[in-house]
N, C-alpha and C positions, 0 to 999 in steps of 0.2 A: 854567071849573073849580070844585070845589067846592073853598072855601077851606080847611075839613079835609083835603082828599087834596092841596091844593098845598101847605100845611105840613108833613104827614107825607112828601112827596116832598123839599121843602129838606131836611128833619132826617136823612132816609136819605144826603141827596146831601153834604151837610156831614159825614155821620157816618164815610161812604165818604173823603172825602179827609182827616179826619182820622188813619184807619186809614193809607191810602196814604200822608202825612206821617212819619207815625211809622216805617214800615217802610224808605221811603227816608233818613230820618233817621239810621236807625241804620245804613245802609251808607257815609251820606256820615261820621259822626260815629266810625267804625272807621277810615276812610283819611283822616280826620285824626289821630288818635290813633298812626299807624303803626303800623310790622309787629311782629307778636309777636315779642317775644323772651325769653318767661317760662320758669320752671324744667321746666314741666312737657312745652313741646314741646324743648328742649332736651334732657330725659330718654326722653321715648318716643314723643310725638305725632308725628315727623316721623321717627322711625327703625321704630316698627314696621308703619307702611302697608307701609315698603320690605320690611323682613323678611320680610312675607308675601305679597309678591308676587315678591321674588328666591329665597324657599325655605331660609331663613335660621332658620327656625324648629330649635334645638336644634345648629345649625353655629357659630351665636355661643352663647355660656353668658354668662347674666347681667347683657349689656352696659345694659340699663335697668335694673339693681337687681332685685332678688326678686322684687318684686308687679309692677310696672311692664311686665316686659321681657313678660308673658305677658296684660298685658288684651287685652280685644277690640278689633279694631282696626277695626268698622266705624264706629263715629262719626268715627273721624281719617283714612280714605281718600277720602272726597270732598272735602275739603280738599287733599290728595298730590295727588291728578288734577286739582284746581283750578289748585293751582300748576304744575303743571306743560301747564298749556291754556293759561290767562290770565295768567299770572307771579304774582309774591309780590301785588303790590297791585290786581290785578283778584280774584284770590283772597279777599283778606283785604275788598274793598268785598263781595264775594257773599255772604262768612260773617258781615257785619255785618247786612245785609239779611235773610238766611234767619234771623239772631237775633233780627230786626225783628219778624219774623212771629207771633211769643210776644203782641204786641198783637192780633191775629184771636179767638183763644181766651180770652181775657182779656175781651173787648167780650161775647163770647158768654157768659161768667159774669154781667158785671155787667146784662146783660140777662135771663137768666132769674133770679139770684137779688134783683134791684131792678127786677120787670116795671113800677113806676110813676114809673120815671123814662126821660125819653126819652129816645131814641137818642144824643143828642148828648153827655148827661151820659156815658152807657155809655162813648161813646166818651172823652172826656176823662178819666175815671177810669182806664182800658186805658193812654190814653197818659202819664198820672205814673206810673202800675205799672212802664214798659218802661224809663222814663229813673231807675232807681233805683243806688245808689253804685258796688254791687258792678257789676249788671248794664252799667253803661258802662266801668267797669274791664275787663269780657271782651266789650267789643265788638270782632269781630276776631280775636279770641285763641283757639286751640283747647284751652282748659280743657277745654271742652263741657257745661259746667253749663248757662249760656243753651240752647243745646239740648236738653241733657233735659230741660229747662222745660218744652219745648214739648211731651211725653210726659203730664209731667203736668197742666199746664193743660186741654189737648186732653182728659185723662182726666176731669179737672174737670168739665167743660162736657158730657161725655158722661153722666155720672152723675148732675146738674141737669137733665137733658131727660125724668128721669123712668124709668120702668121699662124700656122698651123700649131704655135707652139704659147699661144696666147692660153688657151683653156687650160692647158697642163700649168703654167704661171698660178691662173688663178687658182687653180684646188688647192696648189702645193703651198702658195702666200696664204689660202684660209686656211687651210691644217696649220700653219704656225701659230697665226692667228687668234684660233680654237682654242692652243693652247696657252697661249698667253697672250693676252692683251696689248702688252706693251710695243708689239708690231704694228701699233695703229699708225703710228708715220709712216713707216715703209707700203703699206696698204694705201694708205692717201698717196704718197710718191708713186707708186708702182700704177694705181688707177690712172691717173694723172698721166703722167706717161703713154699708157696705152689710147686714153682718150684722142691726147694730142695727135699720136700719131696715126691713128687710124678711123676718127674720124671724119676726114674728108676723103676718103681712099673707098673705093669699091667694094662693096660689100663687108664696110667698116664696121656699120650698128648692127649686122648678126656677129661679125668677131669680138665689138664692145660687151654684146648683149652674153655671149657664151661665156666670156671671161668672168663677168661678174656672176654668173651664175653658177660656177663651177669655183668660186670664189666662196659664196654664199655654202656651198655642198662640202667643200675642206672644211669649211670652220663648223659645221653643222659633225661632219664627221669625227673630228678631237674634240669639240668642245660642247656640242648639243646635248650629249648625256648628262655631263656636268651639271650644263644651265638648266636640263628639266628637273635634276637631284635637286638643286639649290633653290628652283621654284617651287618643287611640290613641296620642299621640309620648310621654307622660310616666304616665299613669294617675292621673291628677287632673282631671277636667273642670273644677274652678273654680282650676287651679293659680294660686301655689303653698297657696291660703287652704284654712286646713280640712284641710291634711297632717296632722294630729294622725288625722281620721279618715280619708280617703283612703288613706294609708300608701303615697304613691310614692317611689319609692327613689330619685327623684332628689334632694329636696331635703329636709333636715331636718326630722323629723316635728312642727310644729307647727302654729299657729294663722294666725301674721301676721296677726292683725286689728292694725289702725288704732285706737287709743283715739282720736285726735282730740285733740280741746281738754278732752275728760271729765276727764283725769285729772288730781287733787286737785282738783276744781272737789266744792261740799258739796253732800250731798244735800238734798232729792231732786231736785236740778238740773233742775227742769221748770220753776225760774225764768229758765232760762239767756235763752229769748226775747226776756225784756224788757232783758236786757242787751245783747244781740247788733244792735251797729251803733252803740253809745250808746258803752258804755266800752273803749278798744283792746285790742287782743289778746284780746278773747274771741270765742272758734267762726273769728278770721281774724288770720292774720300782720300783713295789711296794715293802715293805719292810715286809719280812715275815717269819717263820720258818716251814718247812715242810720238814721231813727225808723221805717220800713218794717214792716222784721219783726217791731217790738214792738207797731207801730200793727195790724200783720194778727195776731197774737196775739192781744191784749185785744180787738180787734172779733170773732175767733171767738169769744171765752169769752163776751162779750157777747150773743151771738146764740144759743149753746148755753143759756145762762142765760133769754135772754127766750122761748125754748122750754119750759125749765123750769116758768116764770110763765104760762105759756098763750098769750104774745103772738107766737108765730112755730111756724110749721109748713112743710114744703117743701122748695122751693132753698135757700134760706138755711139751713135748720137742716142740710141736708146739706153745705153747706159750709163752716158752721161747726164742725161733729163730724170733718170729714176732715182739715181746721187745727188744731185743739187736739190732734185725737188722735196727728198726725205729728211735730207740734214735739214730743211728750212723749216719744212714741219717739226720736228723733233726738235729743233733751238727752241720752239717756241713753248712746245707743251709740254716734254719732259727732261732733255737736257742730260739724263744720264749715260753715260760714255759707254758701259754695258748695253745697253739699247741697240746701240748702231755698230757693236761689234763686229758684225760682216763686212763694215765697211773700213774698220782698222785694214781686215783682211784685203781688201780691195785697194788699199794706198799703193803699192810699188806697182801694180798692174796699172792703175790711173793715170800714174805719173807719166809710165812708159808708152803710155796709149798717147796720153797729149803731146809731152817731147816728138814723139815719130810724127804727128801729124805736123806740128808747127813746123818743124826742121825740117822734113819734107824729105830730104836725101838719106839715105838706106844707112849708110856707114856712119857719118856723124850723129843722126839718129840713133842709132844703136847704141854707139857711145854714149851719147848724153844721158840715156835712158839706164845705162849700165854701171854710172857715175851717180845718179839720182837713187839708183837700189842700194848701191854700195853705203852713200850717206844714210839711208834710213836704216839699213841693219847697223851701223856703226853707231849711231846715239842711242839705239834702244836700250830704256833700262826698267826692265819689269820691276810693278812693285813686290813689296814685302807682302806674303799673305799669310793667313792662318791657317797650318798644321802642325799636328803633333803627329810620330810615330806611328810606325801600323802596328796592331795587336790583332790578337782572336776577337775581340770584341768593339765593336765599332765606338762606343760610345763610353762604357767600362763603367756606367752607373749604379754604384752602391746603393741599395735601398735599405735604409733601416728596418727593424722589424715591425709589423704592423698587424695588431689585433682584429680581426675581423674585419677585411678588407670590405666585406660585401656592404658594412655598414659603416662606411668610414669617406666622411669629403673633402675636398684637399682644394682649397683658395689658392690663387696667385694673385700675385702685385708685383709691382715694380717694374721698371724699363728692359729690366738683364732678360734675353730668348732661356727661355726654359723648357719648352714643350718636347726637345728632345729628352729627357727625362722619363716623359710619362711611359713608353712603351716598356722600360725595363719594370716599372710600379705592377703591381697587381692588376688586372683587365677590370676586375669589378669597383674599383673606385674610381670616382668621377671627379674631373677636375675643372675646377670654376673660376673664370679671371674677373675680377671687378678692379681693377687698376692696371693701366699699361695706355701704348699710344692709341687714341682716339675713344678709350675708356674710362667713364669718371665714375668713381666711387660713390659719388651722391646720385647717380641715376637712377631715378625711380617709375619714368613713363614708360621706355625700353623694354619689351617683353623678356629680353635674357637678364637686363635687370632684377623683373619679376622672379625670374625662375630662380636666381642666385638666392635670394631672400626667401624664398619658398622652401628650398632646400636647408637654409640656416635652421628654418623653423619648425623643420622634422627634428624631436625630441631623440628618436630613432637613432641619428646618425651623430658619429664621433665629426669634430670640427678640427681640421689641421689648417697650417699655411705654408708655403713655397713659397721661398724667394732669397735675393741674396742678401746676404749681411751686411755689406756694403751701404745699400739702399733703405736701410732699416726706420731712416729718418723720413725717409718716405712713406713707408709701408706703413708705421705707425697711425699716424692722422689719417693717411687710407681708411686702413682698417676700421678706425673711429666715423669717417665720413660714413662707411657702408651701413654700421649700425653702430650708435653710444653705447659705450659701454662694453666694447671688443676690448681685449690686449693681448699681447702675447703669453705665452707660457712658457714651459720647458720646451728645448730645443734640441735638435740631434743633427748634425752634417750630413749632408747626403753627398759621397765625392765623386769622383767623376772625371775622363779622362781630360777634358778642355779647360779643368779650371786655372786660372792665371788671374794672381791676386791684384786688384787695381782696374781689371778691365771690364767689358760686359761680358766674358765666358769666366766670370770668376766662379767664386764658392756657393752652396746652397746650402739653407739649411730648413729642416721641416719642423714647425712648432708647432705649440698646441696653442688651441684661441680660449681664451679665458673669458666669462663673461654671456 
């Protein structure tokens, strides 16, 4: 056998082993971390699929607060089904392994951006990418950001494959955006990169138009059905966001935009990616250490500058452009670390690429890139995450006996996420949230508020209220604002597996409403 062919075969065989090991390692690490008990799971990731399958859209009112109640369930439905088929532990392992698939587009990006790098080197960069601090914290969890990263990375891999990959890049990026519009900064960065690289080339307009049309098709494929449902039910396809434009009568006419961590940050804010993962509470509530995102930003800027000085063209330039442009837009709009998780994964690769381009000589460049990746790995410190031990029941909710659930209403109040409790209650019970984030108890003009008051007026229904007793000082005046004279009566506990005193995963009580 030709020695070069044998070396080629060994290279690819070992690369394949590293990739498979990375995927399996993510599944195993998800099992070791335990079952997700995070805020988003308790607020809407467990409730919304249940609500869609059970036809509860509009039956319950804002149980997951103003925004998440209406989020696209497409990204959460597979986990919900997996839990019912495989149990919480099996579903968590499967989810972790699927999240580990990010290693595959990372490998393709490394191969295309660094064609001189041997396959094993590309696999090692991809492996170093998927074990970043935030990604480790999200393995097996339902936040969804390391599933959306699959769309981002696959779109970038398609972009780097040349003009023929532009349509696929648009389709995949659009599909991710349709599932969760927080990918908006990436869509802008990707679109600007495509326009900048194709506008002045022969046939560029046709390729740009194809990219845009495929992006729209991808968005409609994953999000069109949900937008149609929201429009038919509420008159706003992006419910509740941009309701100052769509003017749905169901909620007040506001934008409901989340400023993320941008509020109070000094302009121009585009310096933010250099701080994220280094300075605590910059772009994330969790405390962790990871220089992958700063490395990605610095490396991408290095690639763009290399192109300016005539040292670089092709795939690496496109990679640098899309990362720089996306992170600049992200810094101004959201500045929430999880939303650019794909770029945390790209950190080792981008730093290695920039060093290899600027150093030039293969030997010293490989040494410098290796040292940089070692430093990145050495300082990584994952965040503490909200986890519980596995059990047969994901939530472990124990609902107290309720007489005649078909004629029972349960009000919801406070800032503690409680919608995860609802699937354990009898399906006939209607849950109505009158207080919470972006929800004012005194609201009377919006349709949702009128529906709550109409339900309270029906004497055929027994009225209960569900809340965290640690928020009683908020709930009592909120109840009085909803309707003067309403007070709390006898209460019974609602135990669950996530309860921790003094936290937003605390205890719940189900109380009678008097008055």
